[in-house]
N, C-alpha and C positions, 0 to 999 in steps of 0.2 A: 822269215826266220826258219820256216820248215824246210827241211832238205827235200828238194823236188824229186830226188831219185828214190826217196823212201816210199814204197807202195802203201796205199791206204787200205784199210779194211773196215768192214761194217760191223765186225764182231764186237770190238771194244769201243766203238765210237760213242762218245758221251756216256761212258759208263757211270753208274751211280756211285756215290761215296761208299756204300756197303760193298759193292762189287769191287771197287778199287782196293779197299782195305782187306778184302778176303784174299787177295793175291799175296799179301805179306805173310799169311799164315801165322803161326805162333811166334812167341818172342818178338813182338811187333817192332821193337826199337833196336833190334840187333842188326849187325852187318849181314848176317845170313838172311834175315827177313828182307832186307833191301835187295839182295841178290835174287831172292825168289820173286820179288815184284818186278825188277827191271834189270836189263843188261846195261852196264856202264862201261862203254868202250874206253880203253886205256888212253886213247887220244883225247877224248872229251875230258877225262879226269886231269890229264896233263895240262890241257888248255885252261881248265878251271883254276889250277894252281898258278898258272902264269898270270891270269887276270887278277886273282885275289892278291891283297897285300901280303908281302912275304911272311911266311910262317913255317915253323918246323912241324911237320905232320908225322914224322916217325917212319919206321921201316914199313915198306909197302903201303905207305899212306894210311896206316891203320886209324889214326885219330881223325883224319878227314873223312874216311868211310863211315866211322861211327857218327860223326857230326851229320853227314848227309842222311844216314839211316834214321836218325832222330827227327831231323827237320822235315824231310820229305814225308814221312809217315804222319807227323803232327799236322803239317800243312793240309794234307788230304783229309785227315780226320776232322779238321776244323773248317773245311770248305774254303780254305785260303788258297785258291787256285783259280785260273781262268782258262777258257778253252780258246784255242786258235785252230779252227777246223777240228780235226780229230786229235790235235796235239794238246797235251796238258802242260800248262805253264805255272811253275812255282818259283819262289825265291830259293836261292842257295843258302838258306838260313839267313843269317845276318852278315854273310860274307860280302865284302866290298872291295872295289879296286883301290889302288893306292891313292886315287883321286877322290875316293869317297862315294863312288857310284855303286848302287846295288847290282848284284849279279843274279841272273835268272837261269833256270833250266827248262828246256823243252823236252817233254817225255811223250813219245808216240807209241802206238800199237806196234808190236814187234811182228814183222812180216815173216819171221821164221816160225813155222808151226810148232816145232819141237823146242823152241827157246823160251826165254822169259816172256811173260805177257806184254811187257813194255820195254822200251829202250830209250835211254837218254841220247837224243839225236841233235841237241843244240845246247850251247852254253854261250851266254853273252850278256851285254848290258842293256840292249834295246830290243825287247821283243816287239813284234809287229801286231800288238793287240791294243784295242782302244782303252782297256783298263789294265791296271797292273795289280798283281796279287800282293798282299801284305805278308810279312814273315809270320811264322807260327807263333802263337802265344805259348810260352813255356809253362804257364800255370803257376800255382802257388806251392811252396815247399812247406813241410811240417815245421812248426815253430820249435826251435831248440830250447830246451829247458836246461840251462847250465847247471842247475842243482839236481837234475834227475839222477836216479840211481844207475850205476853202470854194472851190468851183469855180464861176466865173462864166461862164455860157453865154448871155450876152445878145447881141443883135444890135445892134452899135454903128454899122454901116456901111450898112445897107439904106436907100435914100432915103425909103421910106414907113413901114417898120416899125421903124426904128432907135429905140433908147432914148436919150432926151435927158437929160443930166445938168447942164443949166444952164451954169455957167461952165467946167465940165470938158469941154464938148463939143469944144473945140478941142485938147484934150490927146491924146497918142497913145493908141491903143486899150489897150495894156498898162497905161498909167497909169490909165485909167478902170476897167479890170478890177480892178486893185489897190485902187483907192479903194473900190469896192463890197465887195470881199472883206474889206478891213480894217474897214469900217463894220459888216458883219454879224458878224465875229469879235468886235469890241468890244462890240456889243449882247449877244451870247451870254454873254460873260464877265461882263456886268453884270446878268444875269438879266432881260432885257427881253422875252424871247420870249413869245408868246401862243399858246395852243392854238387850233386851228381844225379844222373838219370840212367835207368836201365829198364828192362822189360817189366820188372816187378813194380816199378814206380819211381817216385822221387825220394831221394834220401840224402845222406851226408857222409862225407869222408872226413876222418879226423886223424891228424898225424900222431904217431906214438913215439915219443922220445924216451928211451930207457936209459940213455947215458946223459950227455950234456944237454942242457936246455938254455945255454947262454946265447945261442944264435937262432932266432925264430925263422930265419931263411934257410937254415941248413936242411939237408935231406934227412927226413926222419928214419928211424930204424924200421918202422912199419907204418902202414895206413890201415885204420879200422873202419869198415863200413858199419854204420849204426842202424840197428833195426828197432824202431820205437814201439813200445807197448804201453798203452794208456789204460789206466784204471782209476777208480775213485781215489786211490792213494796218490795219484800223480803219474808222471811219465817215467818210465825206466828204459834204458837203452841196452839192447843185447848185442854183444860182440861175438859173432860166430866164426869170423875168419880174420886173418891179417894178410894184407897185400903189400907188395913193394910199391914204393912211391910212383915210379914211372909207369907201372901197369895200371895205376888209378887215374892216369891223366885223361884218357879219351872220354870216359863218362862224365868227367868234370868239365872238360873243354866244350862239350856239346851244349852246355847250358849258359855259357857266357858269350856276349857279343864279340869280345876280343880276348885273345889269350892273356894280354897284360892285366886283365881283371881277375885272373886266378891268384890264389894266395902264393906268395913268393916261394914258400917251401916246395909247392907242387910244381910250379913253373921251373924252378931251378933244377929240381930232380929230373924233369923231362929233358931239359937242355943238356944236362950232364950225361944222361943216358944216350942222347943223340950224338954227342961228341965222342963218347966211347965207341959207339957203333961205327962211326965214320973212321975211327982209327983202328978198327978191327979188334977192339978189346971185348972180351966176353963179359 
């Protein structure tokens, strides 16, 4: 499986796990960290998309890159890789072909001295290794307390950074805070939260419906990342920002085996955004 034209080097051969992780730098699970670690040729990425079951990955394959950033880093951190000479072999997360075969990545030392330390030089179903690596373990998520207090810490008054709530913009600040807190609490009680992962850790996205709540598959007005704070009095959740639904997709897609396992409101928002982009709609 190793490209015979790729020169080998003794500098990074059988690097230790700490040495491999050091190449990611800070923001370990970000796309930027993935690019610091390895060069991902466009041809390899395109072939990965061809091999994998059909899926919408968004503009410039943003969701796929986030997915790979999370799974490659966790696979290395957990030692879930095998060596093929000087080539590191990991799974492409839980991605599979349309026939259900796992997909693997081969990552070799980069022969370019001024480039990334590593390069993805092979993508396929059958690595030539006696053992096969297992996918990364995504770990445990904080338990959601549907009765927890919701604390809204949004900026409603700054002239440039203020959060706009449409028709509620002219309401008193306390009214706007209560509207967001009530919408988050309602979504939690109805089981609409989605797991998500980022460099700061594992958390939750919750849809915020400020208008109609008759269709639980409809795109919400906003998505709230929840920051849990636990004390003797119980757990409370701080809302410091509100995101659009489609921009919340990639961190949530990275933690499920198949996109169909995402909540309908999130998957629908992503597909609608992709259709709009394809039609040239801003």
